[in-house]
C-alpha positions in Angstrom: -12.5 -10.8 -7.0 -16.1 -10.9 -8.0 -17.0 -7.6 -6.6 -13.9 -5.7 -8.2 -16.3 -4.8 -11.2 -18.6 -2.9 -8.9 -16.6 -1.9 -5.7 -13.5 0.4 -6.0 -12.9 0.2 -2.2 -13.9 3.8 -1.4 -15.7 2.7 1.8 -12.6 0.6 3.0 -10.6 3.8 2.6 -13.2 6.0 4.1 -13.6 3.8 7.3 -9.7 3.7 7.6 -9.3 7.6 7.3 -12.1 8.2 9.8 -11.1 5.4 11.9 -14.3 3.8 12.2 -15.8 0.3 12.3 -12.8 -2.1 12.2 -10.4 0.8 12.7 -12.2 2.4 15.9 -9.9 2.8 18.8 -6.9 3.0 16.5 -4.6 5.7 18.2 -1.6 5.7 15.9 -1.6 7.2 12.4 -2.7 4.8 9.8 -0.8 4.7 6.7 -2.2 2.5 3.7 0.6 1.0 1.8 -1.1 -1.1 -0.6 -4.5 -2.6 -1.7 -4.7 -6.0 -3.3 -7.2 -8.5 -4.5 -7.2 -12.3 -3.7 -6.3 -13.0 -7.4 -9.6 -14.9 -7.8 -10.7 -18.3 -6.5 -9.5 -19.9 -4.5 -7.5 -16.9 -3.3 -4.0 -18.4 -3.3 -2.5 -15.2 -4.6 -3.5 -13.3 -1.7 -0.9 -15.2 0.5 2.3 -14.2 -1.7 0.6 -10.5 -2.0 0.1 -10.2 1.8 3.7 -11.4 2.4 5.1 -8.9 -0.1 3.1 -6.1 1.6 4.6 -7.2 5.0 7.9 -7.1 3.4 7.1 -3.4 2.2 6.2 -2.4 5.8 2.8 -3.5 6.6 2.1 -4.5 10.2 -1.7 -5.2 9.7 -3.6 -7.0 6.9 -7.2 -6.0 6.6 -9.7 -8.3 4.7 -12.2 -6.2 2.9 -15.6 -6.9 3.9 -16.5 -8.3 0.5 -14.5 -11.2 1.5 -15.7 -12.1 5.0 -19.2 -10.5 4.9 -20.0 -10.3 1.2 -20.5 -6.7 0.9 -22.0 -5.5 -1.3 -23.3 -8.5 -3.4 -24.2 -10.9 -0.4 -22.0 -13.6 -1.0 -19.0 -14.0 1.5 -16.0 -15.8 0.1 -16.1 -19.6 0.7 -12.3 -19.5 0.9 -11.9 -16.6 3.3 -11.0 -18.8 6.4 -8.4 -21.1 4.7 -7.1 -17.7 2.9 -6.7 -16.2 6.5 -5.1 -19.3 7.9 -2.6 -19.5 5.0 -1.7 -15.7 5.1 -1.0 -16.1 9.0 1.1 -19.3 8.4 3.2 -17.1 5.9 3.6 -13.9 7.4 3.6 -15.0 11.2 1.3 -14.3 14.0 3.0 -11.0 14.9 1.2 -9.4 11.9 -2.4 -8.2 13.0 -5.2 -9.8 10.7 -8.5 -7.7 10.5 -11.5 -9.9 9.4 -13.4 -7.0 8.0 -13.2 -3.3 7.3 -17.0 -2.0 7.4 
């Protein structure tokens, strides 16, 4: 959430549209149905927000690179692994989880 002040997610949307990096090799059309933040530390809001996106039709949840890689500020989220595990436990393993976008 600390990157929200400087990052509007434009690179995330660009790599989705161009099917590059984490989306390379995707043959199907990609429809973005939502874009949420973690809600701030320790990221507990991401769990219910991801579950709501699945209810609304998401079959894939992509963690933005700011969470797992620390782009652009150089600090990855210290709660990323726990957040990912909690989301998988909530939405089930049939939902694809991408660890980064770019």
